[in-house]
Phi, psi and omega in degrees: 000328179300314180295317180298322181296311183283333173294326175296322177297318178297318180297330183250041184300341177290336182237336183292128183292344180260117181274119182238105178262106183232149175287166184299324183262008182269141178282129182298329180292327175296323178295321179291319177298325176296323177296316176303315182297320179294320178297317181292323184282313185284325182047061178292181184300322179295318179294321179299316180291325176295321178295319179295323181292320185264340185076017182245128189277352174245108190305319186292339178297327178267337177291320184303309180289326177298309180293329179295325177284325179292318189288336183277354178253124184298338182275346183235353188295333179292346177287339186300304180295331178294315181289312183295321178297318180290320179298325181283316184282309175055058168284174180297324177290320177301315181298318180295315183290319177296324177297327177286320194270317193295322180299302178300322182293317179297317180297320179295319179294323178297316179296318178296331182277352172113009180206162181227358189253350188289332184300315181291331188268348189266118174225089187246137184251322188234351187245144175292352187304316186295323182294331176282329174295331175294328192237263194304320186250038180299337181293346179291342180273357178257175187269351184216155173293140189296329180200163178294330177297320178296316180297316179298318178299316181295319181294319177295316181298313184282341177274323190244337187249333185288138181293143178227123358294158184291145170297148182281170179299322179294316180296318178295322177298321178293318177298321180300312183286338179276356180256150177274332173236107189238126176225151167111007184298317184288355181292342176298317177298319178298313181301313183297322180290310186287339180264002179076015184274005172274351182285113182291344181271356184284128184291323184259031183299135179293128183303328182294339183263357191296329183258354187292326181299334178284333182273336182288144186295310185207110177239014184296331182267006183259146174275084188282353179272345182282127175259131179257354178278170183228159177279142179279159180252193185290346179273354183299133174064021175254130180280126180288151176274156175283120182295166175300149179057036182223145175239132176263126176247118177248125180248124187244145175239130182292340178242037174271109184271353180261323174227081185306148187290346171300323178292318179296321178295319179297316179298318181297314182291327185271351179279117182276156175262114184292331176232107184303338183270325186241350176269130183223161177213154185214138180242125176241128183234132175252121185302320183252015182290139175263198181296140182057042183290347176290345181236012185221171176284155180269334176217168182297328182262018179276109178246023184279339187053039189292313182303304178300327180295318180291320177299316179296321178293323177300317181289313185292337179258019176055034175074017179283108184302328182289340184257351184286130183275112178245018185297336181296341183294334178287345181261000182293132180286157176279147175282121179251123179267102180231181179269005188298314183297321179293318180297320178296319179297317178300315180298319181294320180293318178298317180295320179295319179293323178296315179296322179296320178294320179296318181292330182269001180071033179058028175089356180268139177290134178279130180242149180274120181269136177235150179242129179252144180252166179258000000 
């Protein structure tokens, strides 16, 4: 999805706020990584202010997770080229607008990611670890998991999806820097804690976790020997077949950054039909669909209600692929990458600040005036 997103920007260079001049045989992601490198090397005024805001001395380390959270939401993804383009160019107007936007936007992303305290506490100089504590894994700075749903998700992920043996901190850091949208660095600490791999007495301790207990601030009160993960069984990583008299419907989004449509296509192709006559499957793909695009709009101006309509048609026609109405897909609008969303955000922030100043009396204390007579 990262490549598809920036290729769309290249295709729309007349309107996309991020200018990407690439050769025909050049990978667009390499061009974006070059922009990150230039921002880190030049450290222009915009980057300097971003570093002061985040407490991170390499600007792209904090840009990657911020933009990664923005791009996966269909309502905020158009902000990505606007922010990255301004950070790279950094005119006086760019600096002013980024100064208005990045603080409130960063705080909102931190809250959405599950924490509010990491910004003040994070002062990282050489490691990507801090930028993720700012965002995706902000809950690591608190004393408890935010919800039982989060804990359940983590246990399934670390039991069934996490690589074994675990990649090391250095390897994860390299993957982080090789990505244009990077999240998940702090998950190594989570894996080591929840799997009991912080216990130095454990014989089968994962090598990647061996040094983490020395880096953590305080684990004296934790039961680091307890493992909450589980062993997989013989059904692990086996694709189930479609039962008789059943239809499988897979809905894919081309800009789904959480479950990329390559995975959905693989699942569709690898799912066997247990009964060739009554087992059926159907694949629906939205070019600009984000996560859960079967129940959501594909773009901000999408008023087709196409995803829910197809799901409703699937149900009402008892899963018969030949009868399901997908005609709404021809009416889906194209995703246009412009500066409009960023300009609207700037205007809203300016208006909010103006109203705040009016309500506070422009910072002057209100005094009660009295008139005395003679």
